[in-house]
C-alpha positions as CSV (number, residue, x, y, z in Angstrom):
1,M,27.2,0.6,35.6
2,D,28.6,-0.6,32.5
3,L,32.1,-1.9,33.2
4,K,32.8,-1.9,29.2
5,L,34.0,-5.7,29.5
6,S,31.4,-7.4,27.2
7,G,33.2,-9.2,24.7
8,K,36.2,-10.0,26.4
9,T,37.6,-13.4,27.6
10,V,38.3,-14.5,30.9
11,L,40.4,-17.2,32.0
12,I,39.3,-18.4,35.5
13,T,41.3,-21.2,37.7
14,G,39.8,-22.7,40.6
15,A,36.6,-21.8,38.8
16,S,33.9,-24.8,39.8
17,K,32.9,-23.2,43.4
18,G,33.3,-20.6,45.8
19,I,34.8,-17.5,44.7
20,G,35.9,-18.9,41.3
21,A,32.4,-19.7,40.5
22,C,31.1,-16.1,41.7
23,C,33.7,-14.7,39.4
24,A,32.5,-16.7,36.5
25,R,29.2,-15.5,37.2
26,S,30.0,-11.9,37.4
27,F,32.0,-11.7,34.4
28,A,29.4,-13.5,32.6
29,S,26.7,-10.7,33.7
30,E,28.9,-8.2,32.1
31,G,28.7,-10.3,28.6
32,C,32.3,-11.6,29.1
33,H,33.5,-15.4,27.5
34,L,34.9,-17.7,29.8
35,I,37.2,-20.2,29.9
36,L,36.7,-22.2,33.0
37,I,39.6,-24.4,34.6
38,A,39.1,-26.7,37.7
39,R,39.9,-30.4,38.6
40,N,36.1,-31.2,39.2
41,T,34.7,-31.4,35.5
42,A,31.3,-32.4,36.8
43,M,31.1,-29.5,39.0
44,L,32.5,-26.8,36.0
45,E,30.2,-28.7,33.7
46,A,27.3,-27.9,35.5
47,L,28.3,-24.0,36.4
48,A,28.6,-23.6,32.6
49,A,25.1,-24.9,31.8
50,D,23.8,-22.5,34.5
51,I,25.5,-19.5,32.9
52,R,24.7,-20.5,29.5
53,T,20.7,-20.5,30.1
54,Q,21.5,-16.9,32.0
55,H,23.8,-15.1,29.6
56,P,24.4,-14.8,25.8
57,V,28.2,-15.5,26.4
58,K,30.5,-18.6,25.4
59,V,31.6,-20.8,28.1
60,E,34.4,-23.7,27.5
61,T,35.5,-25.7,30.9
62,F,38.8,-27.7,31.2
63,G,39.2,-30.3,33.9
64,L,42.7,-29.7,34.6
65,D,45.0,-30.2,37.7
66,L,47.3,-27.4,37.6
67,R,49.7,-29.2,39.7
68,D,50.4,-31.8,36.6
69,P,53.0,-30.7,34.4
70,A,51.0,-31.3,31.1
71,D,47.8,-29.9,32.4
72,L,49.8,-26.7,33.4
73,A,50.8,-26.6,29.8
74,Q,47.5,-26.8,28.6
75,A,46.2,-24.1,30.8
76,S,49.3,-22.0,30.1
77,A,48.7,-22.4,26.0
78,L,45.2,-21.0,26.8
79,C,46.3,-17.9,28.3
80,A,47.4,-17.1,24.8
81,R,43.8,-16.2,23.7
82,T,42.7,-14.6,27.2
83,D,42.1,-10.9,27.9
84,I,41.6,-11.2,31.7
85,L,43.5,-13.9,33.5
86,V,41.9,-14.8,37.3
87,N,44.5,-17.0,39.4
88,N,42.2,-18.4,41.8
89,A,43.3,-22.1,42.6
90,G,44.6,-23.3,45.8
91,D,44.0,-25.6,48.6
92,I,46.6,-24.7,51.4
93,P,45.6,-26.1,54.4
94,P,45.7,-24.7,58.2
95,G,48.8,-25.8,60.8
96,T,51.5,-24.9,62.3
97,V,55.4,-25.2,60.8
98,E,55.4,-28.5,63.0
99,Q,52.4,-29.7,61.6
100,I,52.7,-29.3,57.7
101,D,55.8,-31.3,56.9
102,D,58.1,-30.6,53.9
103,A,55.6,-32.7,51.7
104,R,52.7,-31.0,52.3
105,W,54.2,-27.7,52.1
106,R,55.6,-28.3,48.5
107,H,52.2,-30.0,47.5
108,A,50.4,-26.9,48.5
109,W,52.6,-24.7,47.0
110,E,53.0,-26.4,43.8
111,L,49.0,-25.3,43.0
112,K,48.7,-21.6,44.3
113,V,52.2,-20.3,44.5
114,F,53.9,-22.0,41.4
115,G,50.5,-22.5,39.6
116,Y,50.0,-18.8,39.8
117,I,53.1,-17.6,38.8
118,S,53.4,-19.8,35.8
119,L,50.1,-19.1,34.5
120,A,50.9,-15.3,35.2
121,R,53.9,-15.5,33.2
122,A,52.3,-17.2,30.0
123,A,49.7,-14.2,30.4
124,F,51.8,-11.8,30.6
125,S,54.0,-12.6,27.7
126,A,50.7,-12.7,25.4
127,M,49.4,-9.8,26.8
128,R,52.6,-7.7,26.5
129,A,52.9,-9.0,22.6
130,G,49.0,-7.2,22.1
131,S,49.8,-4.4,24.6
132,A,46.5,-5.1,26.4
133,G,45.8,-7.8,29.4
134,T,44.9,-7.7,32.9
135,I,45.7,-10.6,35.7
136,I,44.0,-10.4,38.5
137,N,45.4,-12.6,41.5
138,V,43.2,-14.0,44.5
139,I,45.5,-14.2,47.6
140,G,44.2,-13.7,51.0
141,M,44.1,-11.4,54.0
142,A,46.7,-13.8,55.8
143,G,49.3,-12.4,53.7
144,E,49.0,-9.6,55.7
145,R,47.9,-10.9,59.0
146,P,50.4,-14.2,59.4
147,T,49.7,-16.7,61.8
148,G,51.5,-20.0,63.4
149,G,48.3,-21.8,62.5
150,Y,48.2,-21.0,59.1
151,I,51.9,-20.4,58.2
152,C,51.9,-22.4,54.7
153,G,49.4,-20.1,53.7
154,A,50.4,-16.8,55.0
155,T,53.8,-17.1,53.8
156,A,52.3,-18.2,50.2
157,N,49.8,-15.3,50.3
158,A,53.0,-12.7,51.3
159,A,54.5,-14.4,48.5
160,L,52.1,-13.8,46.1
161,A,51.2,-10.4,46.9
162,A,55.2,-9.2,46.1
163,F,54.9,-11.1,43.2
164,T,51.8,-9.2,42.1
165,K,53.0,-5.8,43.0
166,G,56.6,-6.3,41.4
167,L,55.4,-7.9,38.5
168,G,52.3,-5.0,38.3
169,Q,54.7,-1.8,39.0
170,D,56.7,-2.5,35.4
171,A,53.4,-4.1,33.6
172,L,51.1,-0.5,33.1
173,A,53.9,0.8,30.5
174,T,53.4,-2.7,28.4
175,G,49.7,-2.1,28.2
176,V,49.0,-4.9,30.8
177,R,47.6,-4.5,34.4
178,V,48.5,-6.8,37.4
179,M,46.5,-6.5,40.4
180,G,45.8,-8.9,43.3
181,V,42.9,-9.1,46.2
182,H,43.0,-10.5,49.5
183,P,39.9,-11.9,50.7
184,P,39.3,-12.3,54.4
185,A,37.4,-15.4,55.5
186,T,35.2,-16.3,52.8
187,R,31.6,-18.5,52.7
188,T,33.3,-21.3,51.3
189,D,33.7,-24.9,51.6
190,R,37.4,-24.7,52.2
191,I,36.8,-22.2,54.9
192,E,34.4,-23.9,56.8
193,M,36.9,-26.7,57.1
194,M,39.5,-24.5,58.2
195,M,37.0,-23.2,61.0
196,R,36.2,-26.6,62.0
197,A,39.6,-27.2,62.4
198,M,40.2,-24.2,64.5
199,A,37.6,-25.1,66.5
200,L,38.8,-28.4,67.0
201,K,42.2,-26.9,68.2
202,H,40.8,-24.4,70.4
203,Y,37.4,-26.3,72.1
204,G,38.0,-29.6,71.3
205,D,34.9,-29.7,69.6
206,E,34.7,-29.2,65.4
207,T,31.2,-28.4,65.6
208,R,31.5,-25.0,67.7
209,T,32.6,-22.4,64.6
210,A,30.1,-20.1,65.6
211,D,32.2,-19.5,69.1
212,L,35.3,-18.8,67.2
213,L,33.6,-15.4,66.1
214,R,32.2,-14.9,69.6
215,D,35.6,-15.2,71.2
216,G,37.4,-12.9,68.6
217,L,39.3,-15.8,67.2
218,I,37.8,-14.7,63.6
219,E,36.3,-12.3,62.2
220,P,33.0,-12.0,60.6
221,S,33.1,-13.9,56.9
222,M,32.5,-12.4,53.5
223,D,30.3,-13.4,50.7
224,P,32.3,-14.9,47.7
225,E,30.0,-12.6,45.8
226,Q,31.6,-9.6,47.3
227,V,35.1,-10.7,46.5
228,A,33.8,-11.5,42.5
229,D,32.5,-8.1,42.5
230,A,36.0,-6.7,43.5
231,V,37.7,-8.7,40.9
232,V,35.6,-7.9,37.9
233,Y,35.6,-4.0,39.1
234,L,39.9,-4.0,38.9
235,A,39.7,-6.0,35.6
236,S,37.4,-3.8,34.1
237,P,38.4,-0.2,32.3
238,R,37.0,1.6,35.2
239,A,40.0,1.0,36.6
240,S,42.5,1.3,33.9
241,Q,45.0,3.5,36.3
242,M,45.5,0.3,38.7
243,S,48.3,-2.1,38.5
244,G,50.6,-2.9,41.1
245,I,48.2,-3.4,43.7
246,V,46.9,-5.6,46.3
247,L,43.3,-4.8,47.3
248,N,42.7,-5.5,51.2
249,M,39.4,-6.5,51.6
250,G,39.5,-7.4,55.5
251,R,40.9,-5.7,58.5
252,V,44.6,-5.7,58.4
253,N,45.4,-5.2,62.0
254,G,42.9,-7.3,64.7
């Protein structure tokens, strides 16, 4: 299926691995030019080099920490020349309300919550001026299924879902679309870390991650490529009637 994205420029944050890297590869396969942002410059460069060997697209990389005001300002400026923004950067830790102190909570939200909002604001202003553009926020099913053991992340995700729906409801009339996806547990390094923490909590042994699935404490995980496919579809003209929605990619209950 031709998603009619060829020639578009896509900015992806958290692009060095996991869902972000898979989004980069999927957009490149559709003929999109890429602006990739992450803290790990070496991983970004390796990804960009690999993509260039497979697809005739332009790939720019920026080693930026979106918690740093100067780096965030540079990323915001890049939004002025993008057709599609994919907010994906985040590293919110697991833990209860007593385990995640004020400093850790604010540190986590500085990247995922305020980073998403800042870049979406910058992109929206530029896109509205040109009466075209799409913003996709990669959020997470914890926003629909909050638990005490991931309270910082669940609260952040619920807030970002509300932000996405609110901005997207009014954006369509301006030619801009704003949407989100809620991936469930996805096979990434960060999810593996969280699963080890859960196994340690429940069994006293961080290696017993397989038992979490057996005992119904987690659901089967999803490949990051599946999330990327959903992001690329939503960003395409094939979904031109959609805005102000967040796609749940996992079970809402249970």
